[in-house]
C-alpha positions as CSV (number, residue, x, y, z in Angstrom):
1,X,51.3,63.9,96.4
2,X,52.5,60.3,96.7
3,X,55.5,58.6,95.3
4,X,58.8,59.9,94.2
5,X,59.6,62.1,91.2
6,X,63.1,61.7,89.9
7,X,64.9,64.5,88.0
8,X,68.2,64.5,86.1
9,X,70.9,65.9,88.4
10,X,74.0,65.2,86.3
11,X,75.7,62.8,84.0
12,X,77.8,60.1,85.6
13,X,80.8,61.5,83.8
14,X,80.3,64.8,85.6
15,X,81.1,63.2,88.9
16,X,84.7,62.6,90.1
17,X,85.3,59.9,92.7
18,X,85.2,61.3,96.2
19,X,84.6,64.9,95.0
20,X,81.2,66.3,96.0
21,X,79.3,68.3,93.3
22,X,76.6,70.8,94.3
23,X,73.4,70.9,92.3
24,X,70.0,72.5,93.0
25,X,66.9,70.4,92.3
26,X,63.4,71.9,92.7
27,X,65.0,74.6,94.9
28,X,66.7,72.0,97.2
29,X,70.6,72.2,97.5
30,X,72.0,68.7,96.9
31,X,75.5,67.3,97.2
32,X,76.1,64.5,94.7
33,X,78.9,62.1,95.6
34,X,80.4,59.2,93.7
35,X,82.4,57.0,96.0
36,X,83.0,53.3,96.5
37,X,81.3,52.5,93.2
38,X,78.0,54.2,94.2
39,X,76.4,57.6,93.8
40,X,74.8,59.3,96.8
41,X,72.7,62.4,97.1
42,X,72.4,64.3,100.4
43,X,71.2,67.7,101.4
44,X,74.1,70.1,100.8
45,X,73.5,72.0,104.0
46,X,75.2,71.0,107.3
47,X,72.7,70.4,110.0
48,X,75.0,72.2,112.5
49,X,76.4,75.3,110.8
50,X,74.2,76.0,107.7
51,X,77.2,75.8,105.3
52,X,77.7,73.8,102.1
53,X,78.8,70.2,102.6
54,X,79.8,70.0,98.9
55,X,82.9,72.1,99.8
56,X,84.1,69.4,102.3
57,X,86.0,66.1,101.8
58,X,84.7,62.6,101.3
59,X,86.3,59.5,102.8
60,X,85.0,56.1,103.8
61,X,81.4,56.9,102.6
62,X,81.4,60.0,104.8
63,X,81.2,63.7,103.9
64,X,82.9,66.1,106.2
65,X,81.8,69.7,106.8
66,X,84.7,72.0,106.1
67,X,83.8,74.5,108.8
68,X,83.7,72.5,112.0
69,X,84.6,68.9,110.9
70,X,81.3,67.1,111.5
71,X,81.0,64.1,109.3
72,X,77.8,62.5,107.9
73,X,77.2,59.0,106.6
74,X,76.3,59.3,102.9
75,X,74.0,56.2,103.2
76,X,72.0,57.3,106.2
77,X,72.7,61.0,106.7
78,X,73.5,60.4,110.4
79,X,76.3,62.5,111.9
80,X,79.3,60.5,112.9
81,X,81.2,63.2,114.7
82,X,80.4,66.3,116.8
83,X,79.5,69.1,116.8
84,X,76.6,68.0,114.5
85,X,73.9,66.0,116.3
86,X,71.1,66.1,113.7
87,X,71.1,64.0,110.5
88,X,70.9,65.5,107.0
89,X,68.3,64.3,104.5
90,X,69.4,61.6,102.1
91,X,67.7,61.3,98.7
92,X,67.1,58.3,96.4
93,X,69.3,58.0,93.4
94,X,68.8,56.1,90.1
95,X,71.3,55.7,87.3
96,X,69.8,55.3,83.8
97,X,72.0,54.3,80.9
98,X,75.7,53.3,80.6
99,X,79.0,54.9,80.7
100,X,79.9,58.6,81.3
101,X,76.7,59.8,79.6
102,X,74.4,57.8,82.0
103,X,71.9,60.0,83.7
104,X,72.1,60.5,87.5
105,X,68.5,60.9,88.7
106,X,67.6,62.1,92.2
107,X,64.3,62.4,93.9
108,X,64.0,65.3,96.4
109,X,60.2,64.8,96.8
110,X,58.7,63.6,100.0
111,X,56.1,60.9,100.1
112,X,52.9,61.9,101.8
């Protein structure tokens, strides 16, 4: 398979600023985050402790794991604080439409 397949993850109005929302897309747990005027999608599982990142806090384009405090950059997935040392997957996001009913589309497919 080549290319990306985008699927509807939520409506823009479903996302509150700096409040992660967990969704499952094609069997993949995803944390959606609207912050600093953008929408990001990252894998919802912490690379250190295998817990849900969507239960953590968001600040300065970082999502923090609630269990041990590791933070991950929402743009790159790279950890910015121990104990995590491995990045989390980041997924492409597209917004289609305007206003709160705009569709938030995410691709969790991998190019091959």
